C-alpha positions as a Markdown table, in Angstrom:
| # | Residue | x | y | z |
|---|---|---|---|---|
| 1 | Met | -19.4 | 83.7 | 88.6 |
| 2 | Leu | -20.0 | 86.7 | 90.7 |
| 3 | Gly | -16.4 | 87.1 | 91.6 |
| 4 | Gln | -15.3 | 87.0 | 88.0 |
| 5 | Thr | -17.8 | 89.8 | 87.2 |
| 6 | Arg | -16.4 | 92.0 | 89.9 |
| 7 | Ile | -12.9 | 91.7 | 88.6 |
| 8 | Arg | -14.1 | 92.7 | 85.2 |
| 9 | Val | -15.7 | 95.7 | 86.5 |
| 10 | Met | -12.6 | 96.9 | 88.4 |
| 11 | Ile | -10.6 | 96.5 | 85.1 |
| 12 | Leu | -13.2 | 98.7 | 83.2 |
| 13 | Ile | -12.9 | 101.4 | 86.0 |
| 14 | Arg | -9.2 | 101.4 | 85.6 |
| 15 | Arg | -9.2 | 101.6 | 81.8 |
| 16 | Phe | -11.9 | 104.0 | 81.2 |
| 17 | Gly | -12.2 | 106.0 | 84.4 |
| 18 | Lys | -15.0 | 107.8 | 86.0 |
| 19 | Val | -16.7 | 108.6 | 82.6 |
| 20 | Lys | -17.2 | 105.0 | 82.0 |
| 21 | Leu | -18.3 | 104.1 | 85.6 |
| 22 | Ala | -22.0 | 104.6 | 85.0 |
| 23 | Leu | -21.9 | 102.3 | 82.1 |
| 24 | Ala | -20.1 | 99.8 | 84.2 |
| 25 | Gly | -22.8 | 99.9 | 86.9 |
| 26 | Leu | -25.6 | 99.3 | 84.4 |
| 27 | Ala | -23.6 | 96.3 | 83.0 |
| 28 | Leu | -23.2 | 95.0 | 86.6 |
| 29 | Leu | -26.9 | 95.4 | 87.4 |
| 30 | Ala | -27.7 | 93.5 | 84.1 |
| 31 | Leu | -25.5 | 90.7 | 85.1 |
| 32 | Leu | -27.1 | 90.4 | 88.4 |
| 33 | Ile | -30.8 | 90.3 | 87.5 |
| 34 | Thr | -30.4 | 88.4 | 84.2 |
| 35 | Pro | -30.8 | 84.9 | 86.1 |
| 36 | Val | -34.0 | 86.1 | 87.8 |
| 37 | Leu | -35.5 | 87.5 | 84.7 |
| 38 | Val | -34.9 | 84.3 | 82.9 |
| 39 | Gln | -37.1 | 82.4 | 85.6 |
| 40 | Leu | -40.1 | 85.0 | 85.5 |
| 41 | Lys | -43.5 | 83.5 | 84.3 |
| 42 | Ser | -46.7 | 85.4 | 83.1 |
| 43 | Met | -50.4 | 84.9 | 83.0 |
| 44 | Ser | -53.5 | 86.9 | 82.0 |
| 45 | Val | -56.0 | 87.5 | 84.9 |
| 46 | Glu | -59.5 | 88.5 | 84.1 |
| 47 | Ile | -60.9 | 90.4 | 87.0 |
| 48 | Asp | -63.4 | 93.1 | 87.7 |
| 49 | Gly | -64.1 | 93.4 | 84.0 |
| 50 | Gln | -60.6 | 93.9 | 83.0 |
| 51 | Thr | -57.7 | 91.8 | 81.9 |
| 52 | Lys | -54.4 | 92.1 | 83.9 |
| 53 | Asn | -51.0 | 90.7 | 82.9 |
| 54 | Val | -49.2 | 89.2 | 86.0 |
| 55 | Arg | -45.4 | 88.3 | 86.0 |
| 56 | Thr | -44.3 | 86.0 | 88.7 |
| 57 | Ile | -41.6 | 83.8 | 90.0 |
| 58 | Phe | -44.2 | 81.4 | 91.5 |
| 59 | Asn | -45.2 | 78.2 | 89.8 |
| 60 | Thr | -48.9 | 77.9 | 90.8 |
| 61 | Val | -51.9 | 80.0 | 90.0 |
| 62 | Gly | -52.5 | 80.6 | 93.8 |
| 63 | Gly | -49.0 | 81.6 | 94.5 |
| 64 | Ala | -48.9 | 84.2 | 91.7 |
| 65 | Leu | -52.2 | 85.7 | 92.8 |
| 66 | Glu | -51.3 | 85.8 | 96.5 |
| 67 | His | -48.2 | 87.9 | 95.7 |
| 68 | Ser | -49.8 | 90.0 | 93.1 |
| 69 | Arg | -51.1 | 93.4 | 93.7 |
| 70 | Leu | -54.7 | 92.6 | 92.7 |
| 71 | Gly | -56.0 | 92.3 | 96.2 |
| 72 | Ile | -57.1 | 88.7 | 96.0 |
| 73 | Tyr | -59.1 | 87.3 | 99.0 |
| 74 | Pro | -59.0 | 83.7 | 99.9 |
| 75 | Glu | -62.8 | 83.5 | 99.4 |
| 76 | Asp | -62.4 | 84.7 | 95.7 |
| 77 | Ala | -63.3 | 82.1 | 93.2 |
| 78 | Val | -60.4 | 81.2 | 90.8 |
| 79 | Ala | -60.4 | 79.3 | 87.6 |
| 80 | Pro | -58.4 | 77.2 | 87.0 |
| 81 | Ser | -58.0 | 76.4 | 90.7 |
| 82 | Arg | -55.1 | 77.9 | 93.0 |
| 83 | Gly | -53.2 | 74.7 | 92.8 |
| 84 | Thr | -52.9 | 74.5 | 89.0 |
| 85 | Arg | -49.4 | 75.0 | 87.7 |
| 86 | Leu | -48.6 | 78.0 | 85.5 |
| 87 | Ser | -48.4 | 77.3 | 81.8 |
| 88 | Lys | -47.7 | 79.5 | 78.8 |
| 89 | Gly | -50.5 | 81.6 | 77.7 |
| 90 | Met | -52.7 | 80.8 | 80.8 |
| 91 | Val | -55.9 | 82.8 | 81.3 |
| 92 | Val | -57.1 | 82.9 | 84.9 |
| 93 | Lys | -60.5 | 84.2 | 85.9 |
| 94 | Val | -61.2 | 85.5 | 89.2 |
| 95 | Thr | -64.7 | 86.2 | 90.6 |
| 96 | Arg | -64.5 | 88.6 | 93.5 |
| 97 | Ser | -66.1 | 87.6 | 96.8 |
| 98 | Val | -68.3 | 90.1 | 98.8 |
| 99 | Pro | -68.4 | 90.7 | 102.6 |
| 100 | Val | -71.3 | 89.2 | 104.4 |
| 101 | Lys | -72.4 | 88.7 | 108.1 |
| 102 | Leu | -74.5 | 85.7 | 109.1 |
| 103 | Thr | -76.2 | 85.3 | 112.4 |
| 104 | Val | -77.7 | 81.9 | 113.4 |
| 105 | Asp | -78.2 | 80.2 | 116.7 |
| 106 | Gly | -76.9 | 83.2 | 118.6 |
| 107 | Lys | -73.5 | 83.3 | 116.8 |
| 108 | Thr | -72.3 | 85.7 | 114.1 |
| 109 | Tyr | -70.0 | 84.8 | 111.3 |
| 110 | Glu | -68.2 | 87.7 | 109.5 |
| 111 | Thr | -66.7 | 86.3 | 106.2 |
| 112 | Arg | -67.0 | 86.6 | 102.4 |
| 113 | Thr | -68.7 | 84.6 | 99.6 |
| 114 | Val | -68.8 | 84.7 | 95.8 |
| 115 | Ala | -72.5 | 83.5 | 96.0 |
| 116 | Ala | -74.7 | 85.4 | 93.6 |
| 117 | Thr | -77.9 | 85.1 | 95.6 |
| 118 | Val | -78.9 | 85.0 | 99.4 |
| 119 | Gly | -79.9 | 81.4 | 98.9 |
| 120 | Asp | -76.5 | 80.4 | 97.4 |
| 121 | Ala | -74.8 | 82.3 | 100.1 |
| 122 | Leu | -76.6 | 80.4 | 102.8 |
| 123 | Thr | -75.7 | 77.1 | 101.2 |
| 124 | Asp | -72.1 | 78.1 | 100.8 |
| 125 | Leu | -71.7 | 79.3 | 104.4 |
| 126 | Ser | -73.8 | 76.4 | 105.7 |
| 127 | Gly | -71.3 | 73.9 | 104.3 |
| 128 | Arg | -68.2 | 75.9 | 105.1 |
| 129 | Tyr | -69.2 | 76.3 | 108.8 |
| 130 | Asn | -71.0 | 73.0 | 109.2 |
| 131 | Leu | -74.2 | 74.8 | 110.1 |
| 132 | Asp | -76.7 | 72.4 | 108.4 |
| 133 | Leu | -79.0 | 75.1 | 107.3 |
| 134 | Lys | -82.2 | 74.0 | 105.6 |
| 135 | Glu | -84.5 | 75.4 | 102.9 |
| 136 | Val | -87.3 | 75.7 | 105.3 |
| 137 | Asp | -85.3 | 77.8 | 107.7 |
| 138 | Glu | -86.3 | 81.5 | 107.8 |
| 139 | Val | -84.0 | 84.2 | 106.7 |
| 140 | Asn | -84.6 | 88.0 | 106.8 |
| 141 | Leu | -83.9 | 88.4 | 103.1 |
| 142 | Pro | -85.6 | 86.5 | 100.3 |
| 143 | Arg | -83.4 | 83.6 | 99.1 |
| 144 | Ala | -83.9 | 84.5 | 95.4 |
| 145 | Asp | -82.6 | 88.2 | 96.0 |
| 146 | Val | -79.1 | 89.2 | 94.6 |
| 147 | Leu | -76.6 | 89.2 | 97.4 |
| 148 | Pro | -75.6 | 92.7 | 98.2 |
| 149 | Ala | -72.0 | 93.5 | 99.4 |
| 150 | Gly | -72.1 | 93.8 | 103.2 |
| 151 | Ala | -75.3 | 91.9 | 103.5 |
| 152 | Glu | -76.4 | 91.0 | 107.0 |
| 153 | Leu | -78.2 | 87.6 | 107.1 |
| 154 | Ala | -80.2 | 86.4 | 110.0 |
| 155 | Val | -81.5 | 82.8 | 110.1 |
| 156 | Gln | -84.1 | 81.4 | 112.4 |
| 157 | Arg | -84.4 | 77.5 | 112.5 |
| 158 | Ser | -87.8 | 76.3 | 111.5 |
| 159 | Ile | -90.0 | 73.6 | 113.2 |
| 160 | Pro | -92.7 | 71.5 | 111.6 |
| 161 | Ile | -96.3 | 72.3 | 112.3 |
| 162 | His | -99.7 | 71.3 | 111.0 |
| 163 | Val | -102.4 | 73.9 | 110.4 |
| 164 | Gln | -106.0 | 73.3 | 109.2 |
| 165 | Ala | -108.2 | 76.2 | 108.0 |
| 166 | Asp | -110.9 | 76.9 | 105.4 |
| 167 | Gly | -111.0 | 73.3 | 104.1 |
| 168 | Lys | -107.2 | 73.3 | 103.5 |
| 169 | Glu | -104.5 | 71.6 | 105.3 |
| 170 | Tyr | -101.0 | 72.9 | 105.7 |
| 171 | Asp | -98.0 | 70.8 | 106.7 |
| 172 | Thr | -95.2 | 73.4 | 106.9 |
| 173 | Tyr | -92.2 | 74.7 | 108.7 |
| 174 | Leu | -92.0 | 77.9 | 110.7 |
| 175 | Ala | -89.5 | 79.4 | 113.0 |
| 176 | Pro | -91.0 | 79.4 | 116.6 |
| 177 | Arg | -93.4 | 82.1 | 117.1 |
| 178 | Leu | -96.8 | 82.8 | 118.7 |
| 179 | Val | -100.0 | 81.0 | 117.1 |
| 180 | Ala | -101.3 | 84.5 | 116.1 |
| 181 | Glu | -98.1 | 85.3 | 114.3 |
| 182 | Ala | -98.0 | 82.0 | 112.5 |
| 183 | Leu | -101.5 | 82.4 | 111.3 |
| 184 | Thr | -100.6 | 86.0 | 110.0 |
| 185 | Lys | -97.6 | 84.7 | 108.2 |
| 186 | Leu | -99.7 | 82.0 | 106.5 |
| 187 | Asn | -102.2 | 84.6 | 105.4 |
| 188 | Ile | -105.0 | 83.1 | 107.6 |
| 189 | Thr | -107.2 | 85.8 | 109.2 |
| 190 | Val | -109.0 | 84.9 | 112.4 |
| 191 | Gly | -112.4 | 86.5 | 113.0 |
| 192 | Ser | -113.7 | 87.5 | 116.4 |
| 193 | Leu | -116.1 | 84.6 | 116.5 |
| 194 | Asp | -113.8 | 82.0 | 114.9 |
| 195 | Lys | -112.3 | 79.2 | 117.2 |
| 196 | Val | -108.6 | 78.2 | 117.2 |
| 197 | Ser | -107.5 | 75.0 | 118.8 |
| 198 | Leu | -104.5 | 76.6 | 120.5 |
| 199 | Pro | -104.4 | 79.9 | 122.3 |
| 200 | Leu | -103.2 | 82.8 | 120.1 |
| 201 | Asp | -100.4 | 83.6 | 122.6 |
| 202 | His | -99.1 | 80.0 | 122.6 |
| 203 | Met | -95.7 | 79.6 | 121.6 |
| 204 | Leu | -95.5 | 76.9 | 118.8 |
| 205 | Ala | -93.5 | 73.7 | 119.5 |
| 206 | Pro | -92.5 | 71.2 | 117.0 |
| 207 | Asn | -95.4 | 69.2 | 115.5 |
| 208 | Asp | -98.1 | 71.3 | 117.1 |
| 209 | Arg | -101.4 | 71.1 | 115.3 |
| 210 | Val | -103.6 | 74.3 | 114.9 |
| 211 | Gln | -107.1 | 74.2 | 113.6 |
| 212 | Val | -109.1 | 77.1 | 112.7 |
| 213 | Val | -112.9 | 76.8 | 112.7 |
| 214 | Arg | -114.9 | 79.6 | 110.9 |
| 215 | Val | -117.9 | 80.5 | 113.1 |
| 216 | Val | -120.7 | 82.5 | 111.4 |
| 217 | Glu | -123.8 | 83.8 | 112.9 |
| 218 | Lys | -126.7 | 84.8 | 110.7 |
| 219 | Val | -130.5 | 85.7 | 111.1 |
| 220 | Glu | -132.9 | 84.0 | 108.6 |
| 221 | Ser | -136.6 | 83.8 | 108.0 |
| 222 | Val | -137.7 | 80.2 | 107.8 |
| 223 | Lys | -141.1 | 79.1 | 106.6 |
| 224 | Thr | -142.5 | 75.8 | 107.7 |
| 225 | Glu | -145.9 | 74.1 | 107.0 |
| 226 | Ile | -148.5 | 73.7 | 109.8 |
| 227 | Pro | -150.1 | 70.3 | 109.2 |
| 228 | Tyr | -153.9 | 70.5 | 109.1 |
| 229 | Gln | -156.0 | 68.4 | 111.6 |
| 230 | Thr | -158.7 | 65.8 | 110.8 |
| 231 | Val | -162.0 | 66.3 | 112.4 |
| 232 | Ala | -164.2 | 63.2 | 112.4 |
| 233 | Gln | -168.1 | 63.2 | 112.2 |
| 234 | Ala | -170.1 | 60.3 | 113.1 |
| 235 | Ala | -172.0 | 58.9 | 110.1 |
| 236 | Asp | -174.5 | 56.2 | 109.5 |
| 237 | Phe | -172.2 | 53.4 | 108.0 |
| 238 | Pro | -170.3 | 50.5 | 109.7 |
| 239 | Val | -167.4 | 51.1 | 112.1 |
| 240 | Gly | -164.1 | 50.2 | 110.3 |
| 241 | Leu | -164.9 | 51.2 | 106.8 |
| 242 | Pro | -162.9 | 54.0 | 105.2 |
| 243 | Asp | -163.7 | 57.6 | 106.1 |
| 244 | Lys | -165.4 | 59.7 | 103.6 |
| 245 | Val | -163.9 | 63.2 | 103.0 |
| 246 | Val | -166.6 | 65.9 | 103.6 |
| 247 | Lys | -164.3 | 68.9 | 103.4 |
| 248 | Arg | -160.6 | 68.7 | 102.3 |
| 249 | Gly | -158.0 | 70.1 | 104.7 |
| 250 | Ala | -155.2 | 72.4 | 103.8 |
| 251 | Asn | -151.8 | 73.0 | 105.5 |
| 252 | Gly | -151.0 | 76.3 | 107.1 |
| 253 | Leu | -147.8 | 78.3 | 106.9 |
| 254 | Gln | -145.7 | 79.4 | 109.9 |
| 255 | Glu | -142.9 | 82.0 | 109.6 |
| 256 | Gln | -140.0 | 82.0 | 112.0 |
| 257 | Thr | -137.0 | 84.5 | 112.5 |
| 258 | Val | -134.2 | 82.3 | 113.7 |
| 259 | Lys | -130.6 | 82.9 | 114.5 |
| 260 | Leu | -128.2 | 80.3 | 113.0 |
| 261 | Val | -124.7 | 79.4 | 114.2 |
| 262 | Leu | -122.5 | 77.7 | 111.6 |
| 263 | Glu | -119.2 | 76.2 | 112.1 |
| 264 | Asp | -117.2 | 75.5 | 108.9 |
| 265 | Gly | -120.5 | 75.8 | 107.2 |
| 266 | Lys | -122.5 | 73.2 | 109.4 |
| 267 | Glu | -125.3 | 74.3 | 111.6 |
| 268 | Val | -124.5 | 73.7 | 115.2 |
| 269 | Asp | -127.2 | 75.9 | 116.9 |
| 270 | Arg | -130.5 | 77.4 | 116.0 |
| 271 | Gln | -132.4 | 79.9 | 118.2 |
| 272 | Val | -136.0 | 81.0 | 117.4 |
| 273 | Leu | -136.1 | 84.9 | 117.9 |
| 274 | Ala | -139.9 | 85.4 | 116.8 |
| 275 | Gln | -142.5 | 83.5 | 115.0 |
| 276 | Arg | -146.0 | 84.0 | 113.5 |
| 277 | Val | -148.6 | 82.2 | 111.7 |
| 278 | Ala | -148.7 | 83.5 | 108.0 |
| 279 | Leu | -151.5 | 81.3 | 107.0 |
| 280 | Ala | -153.8 | 79.4 | 109.2 |
| 281 | Pro | -154.4 | 75.6 | 108.5 |
| 282 | Val | -158.0 | 74.3 | 107.4 |
| 283 | Asn | -159.1 | 71.2 | 109.1 |
| 284 | Gln | -160.3 | 68.3 | 107.0 |
| 285 | Val | -163.6 | 67.2 | 107.9 |
| 286 | Val | -164.6 | 63.4 | 107.4 |
| 287 | Ser | -167.6 | 61.1 | 108.0 |
| 288 | Arg | -166.5 | 58.1 | 110.1 |
| 289 | Gly | -168.7 | 55.1 | 110.5 |
| 290 | Ala | -170.5 | 54.7 | 113.7 |
| 291 | Gln | -172.8 | 51.7 | 113.0 |
| 292 | Thr | -172.2 | 48.6 | 115.2 |
| 293 | Ser | -175.3 | 46.6 | 114.0 |
| 294 | Ile | -177.1 | 45.9 | 110.9 |
| 295 | Ser | -180.3 | 44.1 | 109.9 |
| 296 | Arg | -180.0 | 41.0 | 107.6 |
| 297 | Gly | -182.8 | 38.8 | 106.7 |
| 298 | Gly | -185.0 | 40.1 | 109.4 |
| 299 | Ala | -182.2 | 39.5 | 112.0 |
| 300 | Val | -179.9 | 42.0 | 113.8 |
| 301 | Val | -176.2 | 41.4 | 113.4 |
| 302 | Asn | -174.1 | 43.1 | 116.1 |
| 303 | Phe | -170.2 | 43.7 | 115.2 |
| 304 | Lys | -167.2 | 45.4 | 116.4 |
| 305 | Arg | -165.7 | 46.3 | 113.1 |
| 306 | Ala | -166.3 | 46.0 | 109.5 |
| 307 | Tyr | -163.9 | 45.5 | 106.6 |
| 308 | Gln | -164.2 | 45.9 | 102.8 |
| 309 | Val | -162.5 | 42.8 | 101.4 |
| 310 | Lys | -161.9 | 40.9 | 98.1 |
| 311 | Ala | -163.7 | 37.6 | 98.6 |
| 312 | Thr | -162.9 | 34.5 | 96.4 |
| 313 | Ala | -164.8 | 31.3 | 96.6 |
| 314 | Tyr | -163.3 | 27.7 | 96.5 |
| 315 | Cys | -164.5 | 24.1 | 96.9 |
| 316 | Glu | -162.3 | 21.4 | 98.2 |
| 317 | Pro | -164.3 | 18.6 | 99.7 |
| 318 | Gly | -162.6 | 16.5 | 102.4 |
| 319 | Gly | -160.0 | 19.2 | 103.1 |
| 320 | Arg | -158.7 | 20.4 | 106.4 |
| 321 | Thr | -158.1 | 23.9 | 107.6 |
| 322 | Ala | -154.8 | 25.4 | 109.0 |
| 323 | Ile | -156.0 | 24.6 | 112.5 |
| 324 | Gly | -157.1 | 21.1 | 111.7 |
| 325 | Ala | -160.9 | 21.6 | 111.2 |
| 326 | Ala | -162.8 | 20.0 | 108.3 |
| 327 | Val | -163.7 | 22.3 | 105.6 |
| 328 | Arg | -167.5 | 23.1 | 105.3 |
| 329 | Trp | -169.8 | 25.8 | 104.5 |
| 330 | Gly | -169.0 | 28.9 | 106.7 |
| 331 | Val | -165.2 | 28.3 | 106.8 |
| 332 | Val | -163.3 | 31.4 | 105.9 |
| 333 | Ala | -159.6 | 31.9 | 105.2 |
| 334 | Val | -158.3 | 35.1 | 106.5 |
| 335 | Asp | -155.0 | 37.0 | 107.0 |
| 336 | Pro | -154.6 | 36.7 | 110.7 |
| 337 | Arg | -152.9 | 40.1 | 110.9 |
| 338 | Val | -156.2 | 41.8 | 109.9 |
| 339 | Ile | -158.8 | 39.3 | 111.2 |
| 340 | Pro | -157.8 | 37.2 | 114.0 |
| 341 | Leu | -158.2 | 33.4 | 113.7 |
| 342 | Gly | -161.4 | 32.1 | 115.5 |
| 343 | Ser | -163.4 | 35.3 | 114.8 |
| 344 | Lys | -167.2 | 35.1 | 114.3 |
| 345 | Leu | -168.0 | 36.7 | 111.1 |
| 346 | Tyr | -170.9 | 37.9 | 108.9 |
| 347 | Val | -170.1 | 38.1 | 105.2 |
| 348 | Asp | -172.6 | 40.1 | 103.0 |
| 349 | Gly | -174.1 | 37.7 | 100.3 |
| 350 | Tyr | -172.6 | 34.6 | 102.2 |
| 351 | Gly | -174.0 | 34.7 | 105.8 |
| 352 | Gln | -172.6 | 33.6 | 109.1 |
| 353 | Ala | -169.0 | 32.3 | 108.9 |
| 354 | Glu | -165.8 | 31.6 | 111.1 |
| 355 | Ala | -162.2 | 32.6 | 110.5 |
| 356 | Leu | -160.7 | 29.1 | 110.7 |
| 357 | Asp | -158.2 | 28.9 | 107.9 |
| 358 | Val | -155.1 | 30.8 | 106.3 |
| 359 | Gly | -153.6 | 30.8 | 102.9 |
| 360 | Gly | -150.3 | 31.9 | 101.2 |
| 361 | Ala | -152.2 | 34.3 | 99.0 |
| 362 | Ile | -154.5 | 35.6 | 101.5 |
| 363 | Lys | -152.7 | 38.9 | 102.4 |
| 364 | Gly | -154.3 | 42.1 | 103.7 |
| 365 | Asn | -158.1 | 42.6 | 103.0 |
| 366 | Arg | -158.7 | 39.4 | 101.2 |
| 367 | Ile | -160.6 | 36.3 | 102.2 |
| 368 | Asp | -161.5 | 32.8 | 100.7 |
| 369 | Leu | -165.0 | 31.5 | 101.2 |
| 370 | Tyr | -165.7 | 27.8 | 101.2 |
| 371 | Met | -168.6 | 26.5 | 99.0 |
| 372 | Asp | -170.4 | 23.2 | 99.0 |
| 373 | Ser | -170.0 | 22.7 | 95.4 |
| 374 | Glu | -167.9 | 23.7 | 92.3 |
| 375 | Glu | -171.0 | 25.3 | 90.8 |
| 376 | Ala | -171.6 | 27.5 | 93.8 |
| 377 | Ala | -167.9 | 28.5 | 93.8 |
| 378 | Arg | -168.0 | 29.4 | 90.2 |
| 379 | Ser | -171.2 | 31.3 | 90.7 |
| 380 | Trp | -169.7 | 33.4 | 93.4 |
| 381 | Gly | -166.3 | 33.9 | 91.7 |
| 382 | Val | -164.5 | 37.0 | 93.1 |
| 383 | Arg | -166.4 | 39.8 | 94.7 |
| 384 | Tyr | -165.8 | 42.8 | 96.9 |
| 385 | Val | -168.0 | 42.6 | 100.0 |
| 386 | Ile | -168.1 | 43.7 | 103.6 |
| 387 | Val | -167.1 | 41.4 | 106.3 |
| 388 | Tyr | -168.4 | 42.1 | 109.7 |
| 389 | Val | -166.3 | 40.9 | 112.6 |
| 390 | Gln | -168.5 | 40.0 | 115.6 |
């Protein structure tokens, strides 16, 4: 076909001469490029806020963009994808990537990304370079920030640590740093008296536990009662009977200045700095029985101790006491915790007796008196009397 075209041109030159030569050249050019023009394809490209028309001989989106003059980078996002075959009326959207520099584990990566934020950029680069970056790893820019062109990102790998302070527990991740720096980053202020479980200049290692104990010293005025003392005066009534109050006592008041040391709100130490008696106590004065002998029926009864008891009379002829003795006049049932069994007694209104029996209902200052007849028991009934233990 090309040979035939040349022959035609030569004929034209001979016929029309040099005047027609220019027209013949144009005709030849048209004949040469017509097959190429027939194969050209076109697509619309949305890029940088504008729409560009691209004509190309390539069949795919990627091929067309690569050989266009739009300055496309391999990292730019293209939709539909670069491998999509061109079709009539196709519109291609290109999102420009921006340059970024990432430093991690002592290595720097200079590349580009279409990520909109710092966090998205880290996710993109982590997957692209198989870095296994985690959300807890520390980066020099906030992850939510818009990613600026030319951003320089520095990532530090984080380690798990446990921190306890102010009643709270923090299971968190931080890049290795000194304990003091870690507490500052967590907004935990350490006072001059506070205790920290690890030295502040200790370099944190994975799973380290840091406990902050708040220590507070304070001086307080503490008032306490001073118990009154009881002063007994000998009185003319039997030993053992209840004291009689002559003058009531009153507690005094002591005031102390103390320094308290608290750890996490709990007192761990107390030091008395000064003290004084703000109110002196008043002693209680009582009359206390001093008699050890009484006169009954013209006879003197000597005793060791007297008790005021509730006495109940009973009559059960032929019975036996708890120690096996036969019941009779003068047998008394007692509580052995008060009056020992076998004790010789004198019971006002009853006379001489012995503690030879016990009973389930006889508890404390109670006794049962045996009577020789039901009539005598009913006549006695229940009385409050004084028992003298000889």
